[in-house]
C-alpha positions as CSV (number, residue, x, y, z in Angstrom):
1,X,42.3,8.0,-79.9
2,X,39.0,6.9,-78.7
3,X,36.8,4.4,-80.5
4,X,34.4,7.0,-81.7
5,X,37.3,9.0,-83.3
6,X,38.5,5.9,-85.0
7,X,35.0,5.2,-86.5
8,X,34.8,8.8,-87.7
9,X,38.2,8.6,-89.2
10,X,37.4,5.4,-91.0
11,X,34.1,6.9,-92.3
12,X,36.0,9.9,-93.7
13,X,38.5,7.7,-95.4
14,X,35.8,5.6,-96.9
15,X,33.9,8.7,-98.1
16,X,37.2,9.9,-99.6
17,X,37.8,6.6,-101.4
18,X,34.2,6.7,-102.8
19,X,34.9,10.3,-104.0
20,X,38.1,9.2,-105.7
21,X,36.3,6.3,-107.3
22,X,33.5,8.6,-108.5
23,X,35.8,11.3,-109.9
24,X,38.3,9.1,-111.7
25,X,36.7,5.8,-112.6
26,X,33.1,6.8,-113.3
27,X,34.1,10.0,-115.1
28,X,32.4,9.0,-118.4
29,X,28.9,9.6,-117.1
30,X,28.1,13.3,-117.5
31,X,25.5,14.8,-115.3
32,X,25.4,17.8,-113.0
33,X,28.4,17.0,-110.8
34,X,30.2,18.9,-108.2
35,X,33.5,20.7,-109.0
36,X,36.5,19.4,-107.2
37,X,36.6,22.5,-105.0
38,X,33.0,22.0,-104.1
39,X,33.6,18.4,-103.3
40,X,36.5,19.2,-101.0
41,X,34.3,21.9,-99.3
42,X,31.6,19.3,-98.8
43,X,34.1,16.8,-97.2
44,X,35.5,19.5,-94.9
45,X,32.0,20.5,-93.7
46,X,31.1,16.9,-93.0
47,X,34.4,16.4,-91.2
48,X,33.6,19.5,-89.2
49,X,30.3,18.1,-88.1
50,X,31.9,14.8,-87.3
51,X,34.5,16.4,-85.1
52,X,32.0,18.8,-83.5
53,X,32.8,17.6,-80.0
54,X,36.2,19.3,-80.3
55,X,35.0,22.8,-81.0
56,X,38.2,24.3,-82.3
57,X,38.8,21.5,-84.8
58,X,35.1,21.2,-85.8
59,X,34.5,24.9,-86.4
60,X,37.8,25.2,-88.2
61,X,37.0,22.5,-90.6
62,X,33.5,23.8,-91.2
63,X,34.8,27.3,-91.7
64,X,37.3,26.1,-94.2
65,X,34.6,24.2,-96.1
66,X,32.3,27.2,-96.2
67,X,35.2,29.4,-97.4
68,X,36.0,26.9,-100.2
69,X,32.4,26.7,-101.2
70,X,32.2,30.5,-101.5
71,X,35.4,30.6,-103.6
72,X,33.9,27.9,-105.8
73,X,30.7,30.0,-106.3
74,X,32.7,33.1,-107.3
75,X,34.8,31.1,-109.7
76,X,31.7,29.4,-111.3
77,X,30.1,32.8,-111.8
78,X,33.2,34.3,-113.4
79,X,33.3,31.4,-115.9
80,X,29.7,32.0,-117.1
């Protein structure tokens, strides 16, 4: 692994830890928050951008993120 990939991996891990902290520890504050599925979609899209130099991996992650975001939109509309 190159240095750049290690930095990107470390950034993704840190963002994941922040997300876990936000969802579980600061759960008492209620505001307009993302659903878990939307949060995962967001992380996948950011990871796809980060790994953009490897086209297959980058586009796959972004595609999976967009797909999860669309599924979340459909589920949210059905609940309302």
